[in-house]
N, C-alpha and C positions, 0 to 999 in steps of 0.2 A: 373263412368267417363271413357270414351273410351280412349284407348291407341293409340299413334301414332307409327306405325310400318313401318320401312323402309326395303324393301326386294330387294336385288340385284338379277339379273337373273330372273326377275318376268314375262317375256314374255311367258314362256312355262314351262312345267314340274312341278317340285315341287314348284318352285317360284310362278307360276300361281295358283296352288292349295292352297298354303298358303294364297295368296291374297284373293282368293274367300272365303276361310273359315273365315278369320279374318274380312273382310268387312261384310260378312253375319252375324257375331256375334256382329256387332256394332262398330268395331274398325275403325280407320282411317289408311289407308294403302297408302304408297308411293312406287310406282313401278319403279324400275330402270332397264334399259336394254340397250344393245348396239344398238338394232334395235328399233327405236321410234315407228314404226307402230305396233309392237308386244305388247309393254306395253300399247300403246294407245288403242288398241283393248280390252285388258283386263280391262282397266280403264273404257271404254265406257260400258262394260258389267256390271261393279260393281256400276256405278253411282257416286253420290256426295261424297261417302266415299273414293274414290280412286283418287290419283294424280299420273300421269305418266310423266316420263321425260327420255329422252335419256341420257345414261351415260356409258362411256367406263371406267370400273373400272381400267383398265391397264394404264389409263392416269391420273396423279395427277391433271392436270388442269381441266379435265372433272369432276372428283370427287369433286373438290372444287366448280366448277360452280353449280353442281347438289345440293350440300348441302347448298349453298348460297340461291338457289331458294327454297329449302325445308324450310329453316329458315324463309324466308319471309312469308310462309304460316303457318308453325308450329314452333313457338319459342322453343318448347321442343320436343325431340324425346324420346320415352319410350323404344323402342327396335330397334336394327339393326340386321337383319338376312343376313349374308354374304353367299349367296347361289350361286352366279354366278360362273360358272366353264366351262371349256372346256377340252376335252381329245380326243386324236387321237392315236390309237395304232401304235407304231413304234419301230423299233430297234433304239437305240441311234445313231449308226453309219450311219443310213439312214436319221435321222431327219434333216429337213431343219432348217435354222436359225429362221424362223417364227414360226415353230411348237415348238421349244425350248423356244422362247420368250413368246409365248402364254401360254405354260404350267406353266411357273413361274409367268409371269406378271399378268395373270388373276386369277389363282388358289391360289396364295400366296400374291404377292405384292399388287394386287387389294384389297384384304381384309384388308391389313395393311393400305392402303390409306384411305379406308372407315372408319376403326376404328379411325384413327388419326383425321379425319375430323368430325366424328360424336360425339366424346367424349365431346367436348365443349358444345354441344347441349343437353347433357344428365345430369341427376341429380341422386341423391341417389334413388335406386330402379330401375334404368335403367338396361337394359339387352342386351348384345351382344351375339349372337349365331353364331358360325362359323361352317359351314357344311363341314365335311370331308368325308372320304371314307374308306370302309373296305379294300381297296387296300393298305392302310398303312401297314397292316400286311399280308393280303392274297397275295400269290405268283402269281398274274395274269401275264401272258406273255404279253410283248409289252407295258406295262403301267408304266415303270420305271420313266418317267418324271412326270406323273400325281401323282403317289404314293409319289415321293419325295416332290413335292409341297404340297400335303395334309399333309404329315408328318411334314413339316415345319410349316404349319398352326396350327397344334396341339401344337407344341412346342411354337410357338408365343403366342397362346391363353393362355397357362398356365403362361408364363412369363408376359403377359399383365395383367392377373388377379392379380398377385403379385404386379405389379407396381401400380395398381389403387385401391387396396383393401380398402384404407382409404376413397375412394369416395363413397362407397356403391353401386357401379355399378358392376353387375355380368357379368362374361364371361363364357360361356358354349360352349362345343364342342358337336356337334351331328355327330357321325360317322355312316354313312348310307351305307347299302348294295344296291344291285340292286333293282330298282323300275320300275313299269310300269304304263302307262297311255294310254288308247285306243286312245286318241287324239294326242299323241306325234308323231311327224314325225320321219322318219328314220334319224339318225344322220350321218351315214356313207354310203359310196358307197358299194353296195353289195360285191364287190371283197375285200374291206378292212374289212368288217364285217366277211367274210368267212375266211380271213387270221387270224384275231383275234381268231375266234372260233377254227380253226385248230391248232394254236400255243398253245392254252390252253389245247386242247384235247391231244396233244402230251405230255403235262406235267401231264396228268392224270385228268384234270378238264373238265368235259362235261358241258358246260354252258347251253346247251339246257335242261338239267335235273335239273338245280339249281332253287330253288323257288325264287319268287320275291314278295316284298311287293307292295301295291298300293300307289301312291302318296297321295291319299285321306286318307288312313289309317295312314300314317306316320305323317300327320299333327297333330294327337292327341298328339304326343310327344312334338311338339313345343307349342301347347296350354298348356300342363301341365307345361312346363318350364316357360312360361310367367305368369302362375298363382301361382307360388311357394309362400309360405308364406315368410315374410321378414327374418325369422331366418333360412332359408334353402337355400342351394346352391347345385346344381348339376353340378359338374365339367365336366363330360363327360357322355353322353348317347349314347350307342351303339345299333343301331337298326338292327335287323336281321329278315329276313322273317321267319314266322312260318311254319314248315314242316307240311304236312297233317297228 
């Protein structure tokens, strides 16, 4: 029997690759993203096994509306993958109000909204996977806001698991490092990317020499988590690229 898997941030990158994999393996996927055209394009590619809808995870009303629409199509959700994220390198003293709000509202609060709204649609055996980042511990320059939000998401995840343990729903953290996708667009203006690179180089980290995993390869971890036997729980999976 196929699973119903909800993926946030599904219009590009890891979210898109997860949708492609799961739909290709016979699962039903629900693609959420702030830009309707992006998730709709992915859904059109995947066919009848995909449902796309615009959803701004930073808005509780948008999340409620999205999950109400999901429940009309799928009375039960088997998995929620909180993958939506934004990050913009900045010094805190230079950060605009919007950059600060986005860093917390999308990377942390949005996942909380989605968990809260999805849980009533889940049953024993359901699985929530919250995607975090190696920046929680790695000393990347200019990423303090992003790292703080992802650290908060990890703490929330462990607390949520304790809170709902009697329901039989699992909560897992996937802490991921840098990934690449040939089709992924550049996320930053070249000047911003260069500033990020130079700031980390000054701290002794040459990002140009750091290995990266592929989005496609990383999906194996998510597949393994969703296929865990009922007596096994993985609290946190940390993915690092393999050195040559």
